[in-house]
C-alpha positions in Angstrom: 0.0 0.0 0.0 1.3 3.5 -0.7 2.3 5.8 2.2 -0.6 7.8 3.5 -3.1 5.6 1.8 -2.1 2.7 4.1 -2.8 4.9 7.1 -6.1 6.3 6.1 -7.5 3.1 4.5 -6.4 1.1 7.6 -8.3 3.6 9.8 -11.3 4.3 7.6 -13.0 1.5 5.7 -12.7 3.3 2.4 -11.9 2.6 -1.2 -9.1 0.0 -1.8 -7.2 -3.0 -0.4 -3.5 -3.8 -0.9 -2.3 -6.7 -3.0 1.2 -7.7 -3.6 1.7 -5.5 -6.6 -1.3 -3.1 -7.0 -4.3 -1.4 -5.3 -7.7 -2.7 -5.8 -10.7 -0.3 -5.6 -13.6 -1.3 -3.5 -15.8 1.6 -4.6 -15.7 5.2 -5.7 -17.6 8.4 -5.5 -17.5 9.0 -9.2 -16.3 12.6 -8.7 -15.2 14.4 -11.9 -11.6 15.7 -11.6 -8.8 17.5 -13.4 -5.8 15.2 -13.3 -2.2 15.3 -14.3 0.4 12.7 -13.1 3.7 13.8 -11.6 6.6 12.8 -9.4 5.0 14.7 -6.5 1.2 15.0 -6.4 -0.7 18.0 -5.1 -4.4 17.8 -4.5 -6.9 20.6 -5.1 -10.5 21.1 -4.0 -12.6 24.0 -5.3 -16.3 24.8 -5.3 -16.6 24.7 -9.1 -20.4 24.2 -8.6 -21.7 26.3 -5.8 -24.7 24.3 -4.7 -25.3 20.7 -3.9 -28.8 19.5 -4.8 -30.7 17.9 -2.0 -31.2 14.2 -2.2 -33.1 11.8 0.1 -30.9 9.2 1.8 -32.7 6.1 3.0 -29.7 4.3 4.5 -31.0 1.0 3.0 -29.3 1.3 -0.3 -26.3 3.0 -1.8 -26.8 6.7 -2.0 -27.4 8.2 -5.4 -24.7 10.1 -7.2 -24.2 13.6 -5.8 -25.6 16.3 -8.2 -24.3 19.8 -8.1 -25.6 22.9 -9.8 -24.6 26.5 -10.3 -21.4 26.5 -12.3 -19.1 29.2 -10.9 -16.7 30.8 -13.4 -14.8 32.4 -10.5 -14.0 29.0 -8.9 -13.3 27.4 -12.2 -10.7 30.0 -12.8 -9.1 29.1 -9.5 -8.6 25.6 -10.8 -7.0 26.9 -13.9 -4.7 29.1 -11.9 -3.5 26.0 -10.0 -2.9 24.1 -13.2 -1.1 27.2 -14.7 1.1 27.6 -11.6 2.1 23.9 -11.6 2.8 24.0 -15.3 4.9 27.1 -14.7 6.8 25.4 -11.9 7.5 22.3 -14.0 8.9 24.5 -16.8 11.2 26.3 -14.2 14.4 24.4 -14.0 15.6 26.3 -11.0 12.8 25.6 -8.5 12.3 21.8 -8.8 14.8 20.6 -11.4 14.1 17.1 -12.7 11.0 16.9 -10.5 7.5 17.2 -12.0 4.5 18.2 -10.0 1.2 16.5 -10.7 -2.3 17.5 -9.6 -5.7 16.2 -9.0 -8.5 18.7 -8.7 -12.0 17.9 -7.4 -15.2 19.8 -6.9 -16.6 20.3 -3.4 -20.0 21.8 -4.5 -19.4 24.3 -1.7 -20.6 21.6 0.7 -18.7 20.2 3.7 -20.0 16.7 3.1 -19.0 16.8 -0.6 -15.6 18.2 0.5 -15.1 15.2 2.7 -15.9 13.0 -0.3 -13.4 14.8 -2.4 -10.7 14.5 0.4 -11.3 10.7 0.6 -11.2 10.4 -3.1 -7.9 12.2 -3.3 -6.2 9.7 -1.0 -7.6 6.8 -3.0 -6.6 5.3 -6.4 -7.1 8.0 -9.1 -9.9 7.1 -11.5 -7.9 8.4 -14.4 -5.3 5.4 -14.2 -5.8 1.8 -14.8 -6.6 -0.3 -11.7 -3.6 -2.5 -12.4 -1.2 0.4 -12.7 1.4 1.1 -10.0 0.2 3.4 -7.2 0.9 7.0 -7.8 2.8 9.0 -5.2 0.5 10.0 -2.3 -0.9 13.5 -2.1 1.9 15.5 -0.5 -0.2 18.6 0.1 -3.7 19.9 -0.6 -4.8 23.3 -2.0 -8.2 23.7 -0.4 -10.8 25.1 0.3 -12.7 28.3 -0.2 -15.3 28.0 2.5 -14.3 28.0 6.2 -16.8 25.2 7.0 -15.3 23.0 4.3 -11.8 23.8 5.4 -12.7 22.9 9.0 -14.0 19.5 7.8 -10.9 18.9 5.8 -8.5 20.0 8.6 -10.3 17.9 11.1 -10.1 14.9 8.9 -6.7 15.1 7.4 -5.0 16.9 10.3 -4.4 13.8 12.4 -2.5 12.3 9.4 -0.3 15.4 9.2 -1.4 16.1 5.6 -0.7 19.8 5.0 -3.4 21.9 3.4 -3.1 25.4 2.2 -6.3 27.4 1.9 -6.7 30.3 -0.5 -10.0 31.7 0.7 -10.9 30.3 4.2 -10.7 33.1 6.6 -12.3 31.8 9.8 -10.1 32.8 12.8 -10.8 29.4 14.4 -8.5 27.8 11.8 -5.5 29.5 13.4 -5.8 27.2 16.4 -2.6 25.1 15.9 -3.6 22.7 18.7 -6.6 21.6 16.6 -5.3 22.2 13.1 -1.5 21.8 13.2 -1.1 21.4 9.4 -3.4 24.1 8.2 -2.0 27.1 6.3 -3.5 29.8 4.2 -2.6 32.6 1.9 -5.5 34.9 2.8 -5.5 36.8 6.1 -7.5 35.5 9.0 -10.9 37.0 9.9 -9.2 38.1 13.1 -7.6 40.8 11.1 -10.7 41.4 8.9 -12.8 41.9 12.0 -10.4 44.6 13.2 -10.4 46.1 9.7 -14.2 46.3 9.6 -14.3 47.7 13.1 -11.7 50.4 12.1 -13.8 51.2 9.1 -17.0 51.6 11.2 -15.2 53.7 13.7 -13.7 55.9 11.0 -17.1 56.9 9.6 -18.7 57.2 13.0 -21.3 54.4 12.5 -22.6 53.2 15.8 -26.0 51.6 14.9 -25.7 48.9 12.3 -27.2 45.6 11.3 -25.4 42.4 10.4 -26.1 39.5 8.0 -24.2 36.2 8.6 -24.2 33.0 6.7 -25.3 29.9 8.6 -21.9 28.3 8.7 -18.5 28.7 10.4 -17.4 31.6 8.2 -20.5 33.8 8.9 -21.0 32.9 12.5 -17.4 33.3 13.6 -16.9 36.4 11.4 -19.8 38.3 12.9 -18.9 37.2 16.4 -15.3 38.5 16.0 -16.7 41.7 14.5 -19.2 42.2 17.3 -16.5 41.7 19.9 -14.3 44.4 18.2 -17.0 47.0 17.7 -18.5 46.6 21.2 -15.2 48.0 22.5 -15.8 51.1 20.4 -19.4 51.6 21.7 -21.0 50.3 18.4 -24.3 48.4 18.7 -25.6 45.6 16.5 -29.3 46.2 15.9 -30.0 42.8 14.5 -28.2 39.7 13.1 -29.9 38.0 10.1 -28.9 34.6 9.0 -29.0 33.3 5.4 -27.8 30.3 3.4 -28.0 29.4 -0.2 -30.1 26.3 0.7 -32.6 28.2 2.8 -36.2 28.3 1.5 -37.5 31.7 0.3 -39.6 32.2 3.4 -36.5 32.5 5.6 -35.0 34.9 3.1 -38.2 37.0 3.3 -37.9 37.0 7.1 -34.5 38.6 6.8 -35.7 41.2 4.3 -38.6 42.1 6.6 -36.1 42.5 9.5 -34.1 45.0 7.3 -37.2 46.9 6.4 -38.5 47.2 9.9 -35.2 48.3 11.4 -34.0 51.9 11.6 -30.4 51.0 10.6 -28.9 52.6 7.6 -25.7 50.5 7.4 -25.6 46.7 7.3 -22.5 44.4 7.3 -22.8 41.3 5.3 -20.4 38.6 6.4 -21.6 36.0 3.9 -20.0 34.1 1.0 -21.2 35.2 -2.4 -23.3 32.1 -3.1 -25.2 32.4 0.2 -25.8 36.1 -0.2 -27.1 36.1 -3.7 -30.7 35.0 -3.0 -31.0 37.8 -0.4 -29.5 40.3 -2.9 -32.1 39.4 -5.5 -35.0 39.8 -3.0 -33.7 43.1 -1.8 -33.5 44.3 -5.4 -37.0 42.9 -6.1 -38.5 44.8 -3.1 -36.6 48.0 -4.1 -34.8 48.5 -0.8 -32.3 51.2 -1.7 -31.6 53.1 1.5 -29.1 50.8 2.9 -25.3 51.3 2.8 -23.8 47.8 2.6 -20.5 46.8 4.1 -19.0 43.7 2.5 -16.6 41.0 3.7 -13.9 39.8 1.4 -16.0 36.8 0.4 -18.2 38.8 -2.0 -16.9 42.3 -2.4 -15.1 41.4 -5.6 -17.4 38.6 -6.8 -18.4 38.8 -10.4 -21.9 37.3 -10.3 -23.5 40.1 -8.1 -21.5 42.8 -9.8 -24.2 43.7 -12.2 -26.2 46.9 -12.9 -29.3 45.2 -11.7 -27.9 44.4 -8.3 -26.1 47.8 -8.2 -29.5 49.5 -8.0 -29.8 48.4 -4.4 -26.1 47.6 -3.5 -24.4 50.5 -5.3 -21.7 52.2 -3.2 -21.0 49.0 -1.2 -17.7 49.3 0.6 -15.6 46.5 2.1 -12.3 44.7 2.3 -10.7 42.6 -0.4 -7.4 40.8 -0.5 -4.6 42.6 -2.3 -4.8 42.3 -6.1 -2.1 41.2 -8.5 -1.8 40.9 -12.3 -0.5 37.6 -13.8 -0.1 38.5 -17.5 0.9 35.1 -18.7 -2.3 33.6 -17.3 -4.5 35.1 -20.0 -2.9 33.1 -22.7 -3.4 29.9 -20.6 -7.0 30.7 -20.1 -7.6 31.5 -23.7 -6.4 28.0 -24.5 -9.2 26.3 -22.6 -11.2 24.2 -25.1 -13.6 21.2 -24.9 -12.0 20.0 -28.1 -8.5 19.8 -26.8 -9.3 17.2 -24.1 -13.0 16.2 -24.4 -12.7 14.3 -21.1 -11.5 17.2 -19.0 -13.9 17.9 -16.2 -15.9 21.1 -16.0 -14.7 22.4 -19.4 -17.9 21.7 -21.2 -19.8 23.7 -18.5 -17.3 26.5 -18.8 -17.7 26.6 -22.6 -21.4 26.7 -22.4 -21.2 29.5 -19.9 -18.8 31.6 -21.9 -19.6 30.8 -25.5 -23.3 30.2 -24.9 -23.6 26.8 -26.6 -23.0 23.2 -25.8 -19.8 21.9 -27.4 -19.9 18.9 -29.6 -18.5 15.7 -28.4 -17.7 12.4 -30.0 -20.8 10.6 -31.2 -23.1 13.6 -31.1 -25.2 14.4 -34.2 -24.0 17.0 -36.6 -25.5 19.3 -39.2 -29.3 19.6 -39.1 -29.5 16.8 -36.6 -27.9 19.1 -33.8 -30.0 20.8 -31.2 -30.5 24.5 -31.5 -28.1 25.2 -28.7 -25.2 23.1 -29.9 -22.0 24.7 -31.0 -20.7 24.5 -34.5 -17.1 23.8 -33.4 -15.8 27.0 -34.9 -16.3 29.1 -31.8 -13.1 30.5 -30.1 -12.3 32.6 -27.1 -10.0 35.0 -28.8 -12.4 37.9 -29.0 -14.1 37.3 -25.6 -14.4 40.3 -23.3 -15.6 38.3 -20.3 -14.2 39.3 -17.0 -13.0 35.7 -16.7 -10.1 36.6 -18.9 -9.2 39.8 -17.0 -5.9 38.9 -15.3 -5.0 42.4 -14.2 -7.0 42.4 -10.9 -6.6 38.9 -9.5 -7.2 38.5 -5.8 -8.3 35.0 -4.7 -6.8 33.6 -7.9 -3.5 35.2 -6.8 -3.9 33.5 -3.4 -4.2 30.1 -5.2 -1.1 31.0 -7.2 0.9 31.8 -4.0 -0.4 28.6 -2.3 1.0 26.4 -5.1 4.3 28.2 -5.1 4.5 27.9 -1.3 4.1 24.1 -1.5 6.6 24.0 -4.3 9.2 25.9 -2.2 8.5 23.6 0.8 9.1 20.5 -1.5 12.3 22.2 -2.8 13.6 22.6 0.8 12.7 19.0 1.5 14.2 17.4 -1.5 17.3 19.5 -2.3 20.2 20.2 -0.1 23.8 21.5 -0.5 26.7 19.9 1.2 29.8 21.8 2.3 32.1 22.4 -0.5 29.5 22.0 -3.2 28.1 24.9 -5.2 25.0 23.4 -6.5 21.9 21.9 -4.9 21.3 18.3 -5.3 18.5 15.8 -4.3 19.1 14.4 -0.9 15.7 12.7 -0.4 14.2 9.9 -2.5 10.9 11.2 -4.0 9.2 7.9 -3.0 10.1 8.7 0.6 8.5 12.0 0.8 6.0 12.1 3.7 3.2 14.7 4.0 4.3 15.5 7.5 7.8 16.6 6.2 6.1 18.9 3.7 4.1 20.4 6.5 7.2 21.0 8.6 8.9 22.8 5.7 5.9 24.9 5.0 6.3 26.4 8.4 9.7 27.8 7.4 8.9 28.8 3.9 9.9 32.4 3.1 10.6 33.6 -0.5 10.1 36.5 -2.8 7.9 35.6 -5.7 8.3 37.0 -9.2 6.0 39.9 -8.4 8.2 41.1 -5.5 5.9 40.0 -2.7 7.3 38.1 0.3 5.4 34.8 0.9 5.6 33.3 4.3 3.4 32.0 7.2 3.4 33.1 10.8 3.3 30.8 13.8 -0.4 30.3 13.2 0.0 29.5 9.5 -1.4 32.8 8.5 0.1 35.4 6.1 0.5 39.1 7.0 -2.7 41.1 7.2 -3.1 43.3 4.1 -6.4 44.4 2.6 -7.6 46.8 -0.1 -10.7 48.9 0.6 -13.1 48.2 -2.3 -15.9 50.5 -3.4 -18.6 49.5 -5.9 -19.0 52.2 -8.5 -20.9 52.2 -11.8 -18.7 53.3 -14.7 -19.8 53.1 -18.3 -22.7 50.8 -17.3 -20.4 48.3 -15.6 -19.9 47.7 -11.9 -16.3 48.4 -11.1 -14.4 47.4 -7.9 -12.5 50.6 -7.2 -9.7 50.6 -4.6 -10.2 53.5 -2.3 -7.8 52.7 0.6 -5.7 50.1 2.4 -5.5 48.4 5.7 -2.7 46.5 7.2 0.0 46.1 9.7 2.5 49.0 9.8 6.2 48.7 10.6 5.5 49.2 14.3 3.1 46.2 14.3 0.1 48.5 14.7 -2.9 48.4 12.4 -3.1 51.3 9.9 -6.2 52.4 8.0 -5.8 54.6 5.0 -8.9 55.9 3.1 -9.3 58.3 0.2 -12.8 59.5 1.1 -13.1 61.8 -1.9 -12.9 58.8 -4.2 -15.8 56.9 -2.5 -19.2 56.8 -4.0 -21.8 56.2 -1.3 -25.3 54.8 -1.6 -26.4 58.4 -0.7 -24.1 59.9 -3.2 -21.0 61.8 -2.0 -22.3 62.4 1.6 -21.2 59.9 4.2 -24.2 57.9 5.5 -25.3 58.5 9.0 -25.7 55.4 11.1 -26.7 56.2 14.6 -29.6 55.2 16.9 -29.5 58.6 18.5 -27.9 61.7 17.2 -24.6 62.5 18.7 -24.9 64.6 21.8 -23.6 68.2 21.3 -21.1 69.8 23.7 -22.6 70.7 27.0 -24.7 67.5 27.2 -24.1 63.9 28.1 -25.6 60.6 27.1 -28.4 59.2 29.2 -29.2 55.5 28.6 -32.8 54.7 27.6 -34.0 51.8 29.7 -34.5 48.6 27.7 -32.6 49.8 24.6 -29.0 49.2 23.5 -26.3 51.6 24.7 -26.2 53.3 21.4 -29.8 54.5 21.9 -29.8 57.4 24.4 -31.1 60.8 25.3 -28.9 63.9 25.5 -29.3 65.8 28.8 -27.5 69.0 29.8 -24.6 68.7 32.1 -25.3 69.5 35.7 -24.1 72.8 37.2 -20.4 72.8 37.8 -19.7 70.1 35.2 -18.9 70.4 31.5 -18.7 68.3 28.3 -16.4 70.0 25.8 -16.6 67.2 23.3 -19.5 65.9 21.3 -20.9 62.5 22.3 -19.6 62.7 25.8 -20.7 59.8 28.0 -20.2 61.8 31.2 -19.7 65.4 32.2 -16.4 66.4 33.8 -16.5 68.4 37.1 -14.8 71.7 37.1 -11.9 72.4 39.5 -12.9 74.0 42.8 -12.1 77.5 41.7 -14.0 77.2 38.5 -17.6 76.8 37.4 -19.4 75.8 34.2 -20.6 78.5 31.8 -24.1 78.7 30.5 -23.3 76.3 27.6 -21.8 73.7 29.9 -18.9 73.4 27.6 -16.2 75.4 29.4 -15.0 75.9 32.9 -14.7 79.6 33.9 -13.4 81.2 37.0 -16.0 81.5 39.6 -17.3 85.0 40.4 -15.8 86.3 43.6 -18.6 87.8 45.6 -18.5 90.1 48.7 -20.4 93.2 49.8 -18.5 95.9 48.0 -18.6 99.7 48.4 -19.1 99.9 44.6 -22.3 98.0 44.2 -25.7 99.6 44.8 -26.5 97.7 48.0 -23.1 98.5 49.5 -23.5 102.1 48.5 -27.0 102.3 50.0 -25.9 100.7 53.3 -22.9 102.9 53.5 -25.0 106.0 53.0 -27.6 104.9 55.6 -24.8 104.1 58.1 -23.2 107.5 57.6 -26.6 109.1 57.9 -27.2 107.5 61.2 -23.7 108.6 62.4 -24.5 112.2 61.3 -27.8 112.1 63.1 -26.2 111.0 66.3 -23.6 113.7 66.0 -26.3 116.3 65.2 -28.2 115.2 68.3 -25.0 115.7 70.4 -24.7 119.2 69.0 -28.4 119.9 69.8 -27.9 118.8 73.4 -24.7 120.9 73.7 -26.4 123.9 72.2 -29.5 123.5 74.5 -27.7 122.1 77.5 -29.4 124.6 79.9 -32.9 123.8 78.9 -35.2 121.8 81.2 -35.5 118.9 78.7 -31.7 118.5 78.4 -31.1 118.9 82.1 -33.8 116.3 83.0 -32.3 113.7 80.6 -29.3 112.9 82.7 -26.7 114.6 80.5 -23.8 112.3 81.3 -25.6 109.1 80.4 -27.2 110.7 77.4 -23.9 111.9 76.1 -22.3 108.4 76.6 -25.4 106.8 74.9 -25.1 109.1 71.9 -21.4 108.3 71.6 -22.1 104.6 71.6 -24.8 105.0 69.0 -22.4 107.0 66.9 -20.0 104.0 67.0 -22.9 101.6 66.3 -23.7 103.5 63.1 -20.0 103.3 62.0 -19.7 99.6 62.7 -21.4 98.5 59.4 -18.5 100.1 57.5 -16.3 97.3 58.8 -18.7 94.8 57.2 -18.5 96.3 53.7 -15.5 95.6 51.4 -13.2 92.7 50.8 -12.8 90.8 54.1 -9.3 90.8 55.6 -8.0 89.3 58.9 -8.2 92.7 60.6 -11.6 93.6 59.4 -13.0 90.2 60.3 -11.8 90.5 63.9 -12.8 94.1 64.1 -16.3 93.9 62.7 -17.7 91.4 65.2 -15.8 92.7 68.3 -16.5 96.3 67.5 -20.2 95.5 66.9 -20.4 93.6 70.1 -18.6 96.1 72.3 -20.4 99.2 71.0 -23.8 97.6 71.3 -22.9 96.4 74.8 -21.9 99.9 75.8 -25.1 101.3 74.2 -27.4 98.8 76.0 -25.4 99.3 79.2 -26.1 103.0 79.1 -29.8 102.3 78.5 -29.8 99.9 81.4 -28.2 102.4 83.7 -30.6 105.1 82.6 -33.5 102.7 83.1 -32.4 101.6 86.6 -32.1 105.2 87.7 -35.6 106.1 86.4 -37.2 103.0 87.8 -35.6 103.5 91.1 -36.6 107.1 91.3 -40.2 106.5 90.5 -40.6 103.3 92.6 -38.9 104.6 95.8 -40.8 106.1 98.7 -41.2 109.8 99.7 -38.1 111.7 100.7 -38.3 110.7 104.3 -37.9 107.0 103.2 -35.6 107.5 100.2 -32.3 106.1 101.5 -32.0 104.0 98.4 -31.2 107.0 96.3 -27.9 107.3 98.1 -26.8 104.1 96.2 -27.5 105.4 92.7 -25.2 108.4 92.4 -23.0 109.1 89.4 -20.3 106.7 90.5 -22.7 103.8 90.9 -24.1 104.5 87.4 -20.6 104.4 85.9 -19.9 101.2 87.7 -23.1 99.6 86.2 -22.1 100.7 82.7 -18.5 99.6 83.1 -19.4 96.2 84.5 -22.0 95.4 81.9 -19.6 96.5 79.1 -16.6 94.7 80.6 -18.5 91.4 80.6 -18.9 91.7 76.9 -15.2 92.7 76.4 -14.1 89.6 78.2 -16.3 87.4 75.9 -14.8 89.1 72.8 -11.3 88.7 74.2 -11.7 85.0 74.8 -13.2 84.7 71.3 -10.2 86.4 69.6 -7.8 84.3 71.6 -9.5 80.9 71.1 -10.9 81.0 67.6 -10.9 84.5 66.0 -13.0 85.3 62.9 -10.9 85.0 59.8 -11.5 85.5 56.0 -13.0 82.4 54.3 -13.6 81.5 50.7 -17.0 79.9 50.8 -17.5 77.6 47.7 -20.3 75.5 49.2 -23.3 77.8 49.7 -23.4 79.0 46.1 -21.5 76.6 43.8 -21.2 79.2 41.0 -19.6 81.8 43.2 -16.7 82.1 45.6 -18.2 84.1 48.6 -15.6 86.0 50.5 -16.8 86.2 54.0 -15.6 86.2 57.5 -15.8 82.8 59.2 -16.9 83.4 62.8 -14.3 81.0 64.0 -16.2 79.9 67.1 -20.0 79.6 66.6 -20.4 79.4 70.4 -18.6 82.7 70.9 -20.6 84.4 68.1 -23.9 83.4 69.6 -22.6 84.2 73.1 -22.0 87.8 71.9 -25.5 88.1 70.6 -26.9 86.4 73.6 -25.2 88.7 76.0 -26.5 91.8 74.2 -29.9 90.2 74.1 -29.8 89.5 77.8 -29.0 93.2 78.6 -31.7 94.3 76.2 -34.3 92.1 77.8 -33.4 93.2 81.3 -33.6 96.8 80.2 -37.0 96.3 78.5 -38.4 94.6 81.7 -37.3 97.5 83.9 -38.5 100.2 81.6 -41.8 98.4 81.3 -42.2 98.6 85.0 -41.8 102.4 84.9 -43.8 103.0 81.8 -46.4 105.3 83.5 -44.5 108.1 85.4 -46.4 111.0 86.9 -46.5 114.3 84.9 -45.3 114.6 81.4 -41.9 112.9 81.9 -42.2 109.8 79.7 -38.6 108.6 79.3 -39.3 105.1 80.7 -42.0 104.7 78.0 -39.6 105.7 75.3 -37.0 103.3 76.7 -39.6 100.5 76.7 -40.6 101.2 73.1 -36.9 101.4 71.9 -36.1 98.1 73.6 -39.2 96.5 72.1 -37.9 97.6 68.6 -34.4 96.4 69.4 -35.5 93.0 70.5 -37.9 92.6 67.6 -35.1 93.4 65.1 -32.6 91.0 66.5 -35.1 88.2 67.0 -36.1 88.4 63.3 -32.4 88.7 62.5 -31.7 85.1 63.5 -33.7 83.2 60.8 -32.9 85.8 58.2 -29.2 85.5 59.0 -29.2 81.7 58.8 -31.1 81.5 55.6 -29.5 84.4 53.6 -27.0 83.3 51.0 -23.6 84.9 50.3 -23.2 88.6 50.7 -26.8 88.9 51.8 -25.8 87.4 55.1 -23.6 90.4 55.7 -26.3 92.7 54.4 -28.8 91.2 56.9 -26.4 91.7 59.8 -25.8 95.4 58.7 -29.5 95.9 58.4 -30.1 94.6 61.9 -27.4 96.9 63.3 -28.7 99.9 61.5 -32.4 99.2 62.3 -31.8 98.7 66.0 -29.5 101.8 66.2 -32.1 103.9 64.4 -34.7 102.5 66.7 -32.8 103.6 69.8 -31.9 107.0 68.4 -35.4 107.9 67.3 -37.3 106.5 70.2 -35.0 108.1 72.9 -33.9 111.4 71.3 -36.4 112.3 68.6 -39.1 113.4 71.1 -36.6 115.6 73.0 -35.2 117.1 69.8 -38.8 117.7 68.7 -39.6 119.7 71.8 -36.2 121.5 71.8 -36.3 122.5 68.2 -40.0 122.6 67.2 -41.9 123.0 70.4 -39.8 125.3 72.6 -42.9 126.4 74.5 -43.0 122.9 76.1 -39.4 123.1 77.1 -40.4 124.3 80.6 -40.5 123.1 84.2 -44.3 123.4 84.4 -44.8 121.2 81.4 -42.5 118.6 82.6 -43.7 118.7 86.3 -47.4 118.8 85.7 -49.6 119.2 89.0 -48.2 120.2 92.4 -49.4 116.9 93.8 -46.4 115.5 92.0 -44.0 117.4 94.3 -42.4 114.1 95.4 -41.6 113.2 91.9 -40.2 116.6 91.1 -38.1 116.5 94.3 -36.6 113.2 93.3 -35.8 114.5 89.8 -34.1 117.6 91.4 -32.1 115.4 93.7 -31.0 113.1 90.9 -30.2 116.2 88.8 -28.0 117.5 91.6 -26.2 114.3 92.0 -25.7 114.1 88.3 -23.9 117.4 88.1 -26.1 120.4 88.5 -25.1 124.1 89.1 -23.8 125.4 92.5 -25.3 127.8 95.1 -23.3 129.3 97.9 -20.4 127.0 97.1 -22.6 123.9 97.2 -23.8 121.6 94.3 -27.5 121.9 94.0 -30.3 120.3 92.1 -32.9 122.5 90.5 -36.2 121.9 88.8 -36.2 122.3 85.0 -37.9 125.7 85.0 -35.5 127.4 87.5 -32.7 129.3 86.0 -29.3 129.9 87.7 -29.8 133.7 87.6 -33.1 133.5 89.5 -31.5 131.2 92.1 -28.7 133.7 92.8 -31.2 136.6 93.5 -32.6 134.7 96.6 -30.7 136.1 99.7 -33.0 134.9 102.4 -34.1 131.4 101.6 -35.8 129.3 104.2 -33.3 126.6 105.2 -34.0 123.2 106.8 -32.2 119.9 106.9 -33.7 117.2 105.0 -32.6 114.5 105.0 -29.8 114.3 107.6 -26.5 115.4 106.1 -28.3 117.2 103.3 -29.6 120.8 103.2 -33.1 121.3 101.7 -33.9 124.8 100.4 -37.4 125.9 99.7 -38.1 129.0 97.6 -41.9 129.3 97.8 -42.0 132.7 96.1 -40.7 131.1 93.0 -42.4 127.8 93.5 -39.0 126.3 93.4 -37.4 123.7 95.6 -33.7 123.0 95.6 -31.3 121.0 97.8 -27.6 120.6 98.0 -25.3 118.1 99.6 -23.1 119.0 102.6 
């Protein structure tokens, strides 16, 4: 038995048994073949017919002969290229000198089962030789197959026997698995690279919402799977995946067409061999679906059968990847020599002749003359003037892959057979041709590396694949013919990175010259981000504006980027701009208004002081306890100036000054009010002069002590505040995200509220005491005015608390200033406006009688006189005296014989009845 045949026939009950001198056939598949004997045999399997007709198998009798239909000129040319390459090698005395290559070429009918029949036929006795003839050399290598499913079947069957096979058109990436298919090689790039090329093409044109059509075989399923994995990394969504096959009934083809019509996609990838896609193409054309931009895989982008004006009406502008093309000029002469009359028994030639010439060639024994059928040839037909694309050898792609595959096997055989010993200049055979084993050819194929006559390097990588190199093909209609125009390239660059180059201006799209738009949702403009729509793919989304403080400065942003802390988003949400620095400034309207009001209050306080100085000798001024009134007016003057420290850019000094100055001045003001209130309440609540010893404890010194102690308590709180946690400038970026608010941080919240609480405590105490003395005798109503002023003061600061807490930014400062000014004006107007009104506008009421009222109020008047004396009245006879408001100093000096009596002990009481005046002086 012969080599590989012994192994296979011993393992599989196949076709022949071994006798002592020859092989005996047990059966055959009766498969037509192209055959030529040689010293080394190479097998070839091609889908010359593209469809195997269905047949019912009963398993009770021998199956009928397989019938194939759909003669494929393209595949037939592949067989001729293999024959041409072998003839060229045999004529080349340098590659395989004195060694002839033979071939046996079979048809697979594009069917995995028929491919297996062809493979088993190749390892059996050739039908073309006599059964008793010696065995031919075993098949050393196999050039097969075009379909990935067919190649998988072959590689799985022949791989265990180490038979090398070189594919010219099988691109499934699964075939690169050397653990499963150790002897598989190919001269076309793997779909691993094509998937990356298609993904790069989709990315380049911004297509994110596409459909996919796959063939129901390993090529289509694995191709679409690899493509899907690649584009998902780029955010591209596959809207649907339709499945077709040439053997599918028309109902399933219509289902795919309906899927296309109902979808919103504008771009569809078709990862389908030409024969499987053609039924779908015809239905698409029939239903006039013309709005789809098609992307083609290398399996059909350069196929001749669909490249017709009819198909172009729906598939015009198709773009896809094809293997690199090459021209083989000598091939045309070889193809022109094909004739059914040269070798009438040659397989497939009669079908070729009928396809090209249009008539059935005559064969031996057929009728001639008038007895011929109407479609019979005359015998005079030639191919010389044929313009069929079959004879165009300037743009060979898959045919060139077949050519390279044959030469790769020849170079492997050369490396196996020939060697050069040391000292010899020429190569010589070092292996007997009968000893060549397929596994040795496979080993040498792994190391093949040569430059062919067209200048291209031919070699295989560790996976048995060639380098990735594609042309980008575009279908264009020129002069009524569909042309496959190259508009770019894709391949590995010198740095091992993939490189895509496209001449966009040369592309004709389905939509004309404008690039088709393939998106589920329009790309989001700058300033917006994608928001996923529930239940839909990631490519379907809404565009929503970026949130405040975030931006999207590129289109199609998935998320918005937050601005740095010192920046904020603009209105368009596409740029970060510096935040507005906000503080209560002297230059803005609100700052100007508050400044003017503050200065107005200070001026009114100062004017009141001037009025009191000018009219210091009038009863109203004298009865107002001038020392306390002057100190009170001074503190109010400072209170009105305090808001000026709150306006302007905060600094460390102004922050510490504004709160402490505010607290101390208001504490002084309320302390004066409290001292004034205590004196008045004590005066009107004490008994008659005979029981009025308590008045001895409320002299000027005691009043100063009260004011000092109340103010000093607040000074101590402020001092502790400044030492422990002083107020400092603070850039507030939290309250208003779009602004940086320059404000004074209070440092210690406890200290801040203690300051306000202390002032509030003094104010409440003052209000309570004044309320108790709100109804004095006569027309002296100071306690009532104090009560009313304290009521206003408390109301302002109680309402201040919620307003202060809720006011944003600079308005917090404005609220605090407003509270200071409102309470200060309340004190100023309530206490001094009535007095100034009498002094300036009603001088007739500025008399003792008006202030004293009836004589029954003598006790009250006496107490007021005594308090006036103790507060610093004029002197009489070298003694300090107290006088009623309507007694002038000149009148007092005219009295030479006053009636004197001691009252109380230690004091001298003077009665001047003729002037209705009572005075006293201290000893």
